[in-house]
C-alpha positions as CSV (number, residue, x, y, z in Angstrom):
1,M,32.2,89.3,-45.9
2,L,32.7,85.9,-48.0
3,D,29.9,85.2,-50.2
4,A,26.7,82.4,-48.5
5,I,27.6,80.3,-51.6
6,A,31.1,80.6,-50.4
7,R,30.3,80.5,-46.8
8,L,28.5,77.7,-47.2
9,R,31.1,75.5,-48.9
10,R,33.6,76.2,-46.0
11,F,31.2,74.9,-43.8
12,N,30.3,71.6,-46.0
13,R,34.5,71.0,-46.5
14,A,35.1,71.8,-42.0
15,V,31.7,68.7,-41.9
16,T,33.4,66.3,-43.8
17,R,36.0,67.1,-42.2
18,E,34.6,66.1,-38.4
19,T,32.2,63.5,-39.8
20,G,35.6,61.6,-41.3
21,A,33.4,61.1,-44.6
22,L,36.3,60.4,-46.9
23,D,37.6,57.8,-43.7
24,H,37.9,53.9,-45.1
25,S,37.3,53.5,-41.6
26,Y,34.7,55.4,-39.7
27,L,35.6,55.9,-35.8
28,G,37.9,53.2,-36.5
29,R,35.7,50.5,-37.2
30,G,36.3,49.5,-40.1
31,R,34.4,51.0,-42.8
32,P,33.4,53.8,-44.8
33,L,30.2,56.2,-43.0
34,G,28.4,55.1,-45.8
35,A,27.2,51.2,-44.3
36,A,27.9,52.7,-40.8
37,R,24.4,54.9,-41.5
38,V,23.0,52.1,-43.5
39,L,23.7,50.1,-40.0
40,Q,21.8,53.0,-37.7
41,L,18.9,53.1,-39.2
42,V,17.8,49.0,-38.5
43,T,16.9,47.5,-36.4
44,P,16.2,44.2,-34.4
45,Q,12.4,44.0,-35.3
46,G,14.0,44.4,-38.8
47,T,13.9,48.0,-40.5
48,D,12.5,48.0,-44.3
49,I,14.1,49.2,-46.4
50,A,12.3,51.4,-48.7
51,E,13.0,53.6,-46.0
52,I,17.2,53.0,-45.0
53,R,16.6,54.3,-48.9
54,V,14.3,57.3,-48.6
55,K,16.3,59.0,-45.3
56,L,19.3,57.8,-46.8
57,A,18.5,59.3,-50.0
58,L,20.3,56.9,-51.3
59,D,20.6,55.1,-55.0
60,S,19.4,51.9,-55.0
61,G,22.2,50.5,-56.4
62,L,24.3,51.8,-53.7
63,L,22.1,50.8,-51.0
64,S,22.3,47.3,-52.0
65,R,25.9,47.1,-52.3
66,L,26.3,48.5,-48.4
67,L,23.3,46.3,-47.0
68,R,24.9,43.6,-48.6
69,S,28.7,44.7,-47.1
70,L,27.0,44.0,-43.8
71,Q,25.6,40.7,-44.0
72,A,29.0,39.7,-45.2
73,E,29.7,40.5,-42.0
74,H,27.2,39.0,-39.8
75,L,25.9,43.0,-38.6
76,I,22.5,42.1,-40.0
77,S,20.1,39.8,-41.8
78,L,17.8,40.2,-44.7
79,A,14.3,39.2,-45.0
80,T,11.1,39.6,-47.8
81,D,8.3,39.8,-46.3
82,P,5.9,36.7,-46.5
83,T,3.0,39.3,-46.9
84,D,3.9,41.5,-49.7
85,R,7.5,39.5,-51.5
86,R,8.2,43.4,-51.9
87,R,8.7,44.3,-49.0
88,R,12.0,43.8,-48.1
89,T,13.4,43.5,-43.9
90,A,16.5,44.3,-42.7
91,H,17.8,42.6,-39.5
92,L,20.7,43.7,-37.2
93,T,22.1,40.1,-35.5
94,P,23.1,39.8,-32.5
95,Q,26.9,41.2,-33.6
96,G,25.0,44.1,-35.2
97,Q,24.0,45.1,-32.4
98,T,27.4,44.7,-30.1
99,E,28.5,46.7,-32.9
100,M,26.0,49.3,-33.2
101,A,27.1,49.8,-28.4
102,A,30.7,50.5,-30.2
103,Y,29.8,53.0,-32.6
104,D,27.3,54.1,-29.9
105,T,30.0,54.9,-26.8
106,I,32.2,56.2,-29.3
107,G,30.3,58.1,-31.7
108,H,28.9,59.3,-27.8
109,A,32.3,60.5,-27.1
110,R,33.5,62.7,-30.1
111,A,30.3,64.8,-30.1
112,A,31.4,65.6,-26.3
113,D,34.5,66.9,-27.9
114,T,33.5,68.9,-30.1
115,L,31.1,70.6,-27.6
116,A,34.0,71.2,-25.4
117,R,35.5,72.8,-28.2
118,A,32.4,75.1,-28.5
119,G,33.6,76.5,-25.1
120,K,31.0,79.8,-24.4
121,N,30.4,79.1,-27.3
122,Q,28.1,76.2,-26.8
123,Q,24.1,76.8,-27.0
124,A,25.1,79.6,-29.5
125,L,26.7,75.6,-31.8
126,I,23.9,73.2,-30.3
127,D,21.7,76.0,-32.0
128,A,23.2,76.7,-34.9
129,M,23.4,72.4,-35.5
130,D,19.4,72.7,-35.2
131,L,18.7,75.2,-37.9
132,I,20.7,73.9,-40.2
133,A,19.6,69.9,-39.2
134,T,16.0,71.1,-39.8
135,T,16.7,73.4,-43.2
136,L,18.5,70.4,-44.5
137,L,15.7,67.9,-43.7
138,Q,13.4,69.4,-43.9
139,D,11.3,66.4,-46.7
140,Q,11.8,64.6,-42.9
141,L,9.6,66.0,-41.3
142,S,6.8,63.8,-39.2
143,L,3.4,64.5,-37.5
144,R,3.2,61.6,-34.6
145,D,0.7,61.1,-31.9
146,A,2.2,61.4,-28.4
147,D,1.3,60.3,-25.1
148,P,1.0,63.9,-23.5
149,N,2.9,62.9,-21.0
150,A,5.9,61.0,-21.9
151,P,9.0,62.6,-21.8
152,E,9.3,63.7,-25.4
153,A,6.0,66.2,-24.7
154,L,7.0,66.8,-21.6
155,A,10.1,68.3,-22.9
156,C,7.6,70.4,-26.4
157,L,5.5,71.7,-23.3
158,Q,8.4,72.8,-21.7
159,S,9.8,74.7,-23.8
160,Y,6.2,76.0,-24.7
161,Y,6.3,77.2,-20.7
162,D,9.4,78.7,-21.5
163,V,8.7,80.8,-24.6
164,L,5.4,82.5,-21.9
165,A,7.0,83.2,-19.2
166,Q,10.3,84.8,-22.1
167,K,6.9,86.8,-23.2
168,I,4.2,87.2,-21.1
169,D,4.7,89.6,-18.4
170,G,3.5,87.7,-15.2
171,I,3.8,84.5,-16.2
172,T,5.6,82.7,-13.3
173,P,7.2,79.2,-13.3
174,D,5.4,78.0,-10.8
175,M,2.2,78.8,-13.1
176,L,3.0,77.0,-15.0
177,T,3.0,72.7,-13.7
178,L,4.6,69.6,-15.6
179,P,3.0,66.0,-16.2
180,L,-0.5,67.0,-17.2
181,S,-2.7,66.6,-14.6
182,D,-5.3,65.3,-17.2
183,P,-3.5,63.2,-19.8
184,Q,-7.0,61.4,-20.6
185,N,-8.1,63.4,-22.2
186,Y,-4.9,64.2,-25.1
187,V,-6.0,61.2,-26.5
188,A,-8.1,59.0,-28.3
189,P,-11.1,58.9,-28.0
190,R,-11.4,61.8,-26.4
191,G,-8.5,64.7,-27.4
192,A,-5.2,64.4,-29.2
193,F,-1.4,65.6,-28.3
194,V,0.6,65.8,-31.7
195,I,4.2,66.3,-31.9
196,A,6.3,66.5,-35.1
197,Y,9.9,65.6,-36.2
198,S,13.0,66.3,-37.5
199,D,14.6,63.3,-38.1
200,D,13.6,61.8,-35.0
201,L,13.9,65.7,-32.6
202,P,10.9,67.4,-31.6
203,V,10.7,70.3,-33.3
204,G,6.3,71.3,-32.6
205,C,3.2,70.6,-31.1
206,V,0.0,71.5,-30.1
207,S,-3.2,69.9,-28.6
208,V,-6.7,69.6,-28.3
209,R,-9.3,68.5,-25.6
210,P,-12.6,67.8,-24.8
211,H,-14.2,71.6,-23.7
212,A,-18.3,70.5,-24.2
213,P,-20.1,67.6,-26.0
214,T,-19.2,68.9,-29.7
215,T,-16.8,71.2,-28.9
216,A,-13.3,71.1,-28.4
217,E,-10.4,73.5,-27.2
218,V,-6.7,73.7,-29.2
219,K,-4.0,74.2,-26.3
220,R,-0.1,74.2,-26.8
221,L,1.0,75.5,-30.1
222,W,4.9,75.9,-30.3
223,V,7.3,75.4,-32.5
224,D,10.9,75.4,-31.8
225,S,12.8,78.4,-33.5
226,S,15.2,75.3,-35.1
227,A,11.5,74.8,-37.7
228,R,10.4,78.6,-37.5
229,G,9.8,80.0,-41.3
230,H,8.7,77.0,-43.4
231,G,5.0,76.5,-42.2
232,L,5.4,74.1,-39.9
233,A,2.8,75.6,-37.1
234,R,0.4,76.0,-40.0
235,R,0.6,72.1,-40.9
236,L,0.3,71.7,-37.2
237,M,-3.2,73.3,-36.6
238,H,-4.4,71.7,-40.3
239,T,-3.1,68.6,-38.6
240,I,-4.6,69.1,-35.3
241,E,-8.1,70.5,-36.3
242,T,-8.9,67.1,-39.3
243,R,-8.1,64.8,-36.1
244,A,-10.9,66.8,-33.7
245,K,-14.0,67.0,-37.0
246,A,-11.9,62.6,-37.2
247,L,-13.8,62.2,-32.8
248,G,-16.6,64.0,-33.8
249,Y,-16.2,67.4,-32.7
250,T,-17.8,70.7,-35.2
251,S,-15.9,73.7,-33.4
252,L,-13.7,74.2,-31.6
253,I,-12.1,77.6,-29.7
254,L,-8.3,78.8,-28.6
255,D,-7.4,81.5,-26.6
256,T,-3.9,83.2,-26.6
257,N,-1.9,85.9,-25.8
258,Q,-1.1,89.8,-27.4
259,A,2.6,89.4,-26.9
260,L,2.4,86.2,-29.1
261,P,1.4,88.3,-32.6
262,E,2.6,85.4,-35.1
263,A,0.3,83.2,-33.4
264,I,-2.6,85.8,-34.0
265,A,-1.9,86.8,-37.0
266,L,-1.6,82.6,-38.3
267,Y,-5.3,82.2,-36.1
268,H,-6.7,84.9,-38.1
269,T,-4.9,83.8,-41.6
270,T,-7.0,79.7,-41.1
271,G,-10.4,81.1,-40.7
272,W,-10.9,81.8,-37.2
273,T,-13.1,84.7,-35.8
274,P,-13.3,86.7,-32.3
275,I,-14.8,84.5,-29.7
276,P,-16.2,86.1,-26.7
277,P,-13.8,85.3,-23.5
278,Y,-14.1,82.4,-22.0
279,T,-10.6,81.8,-19.9
280,D,-9.1,84.7,-17.5
281,F,-5.4,85.9,-17.4
282,P,-2.7,85.5,-19.4
283,A,-5.1,85.2,-22.5
284,T,-5.9,88.1,-23.9
285,H,-7.5,87.0,-27.2
286,W,-9.7,84.4,-27.9
287,F,-11.3,82.6,-31.3
288,G,-13.3,80.1,-32.5
289,K,-13.4,77.9,-36.4
290,A,-16.2,75.5,-36.9
291,L,-15.7,72.2,-38.2
């Protein structure tokens, strides 16, 4: 069997060819991949140039050259922030929006072709790609508040419910309903719903809602399989505990099930202590924590 380094380098060569990273005309649109990737991050409303540089891990000089080339094609315009002259933004022009639409159409077709080649292994390929991308983009993982009934939040909740249905005997799909019937309890000033994004793909969530005047309940901690093993669950819990404290709560409670040993271990190691039951099935363990 090839060693791990050799297999990774083989993978890199395959991706380089598949993505057209060495083409002078990426997707046949007349410019290399680097310029196309910069263009894809620019919005009509404007994108901070520093944000583009960090997201693509580009040298400032190279980014400046790519921006100038896109500006020369009249695809973007550059502006200085009047409130902070050190900050510059790039804006997508109408011509740039047309070019981006062409990239999206061609890119979508190419992606569909790649997935079709996987045949019956398509889901395995998607799962592998998620794992690789999330691992490589750990430095770009961000936690943001969300509307609990927004599409990305509902996708997280559905994945969470799928895990429960797979692991806990007695749970059936009809017991888990979406959208949430009480979304007002998961937004300030009553609660919060936090989603973890890896390059804008939701890979985790957690929420908190009121339980009593000074006590809130943590609900629905979920981390996608592609993002496990990197401390994301711990980070989500720390974030929601901090958020609950900022909302004025002085204590937290939660319930879980014995079929989720990783979650139980996390609570034991982060200051949560067992408390008397306050819910019934499917809960088998209950924890509390003073803030």
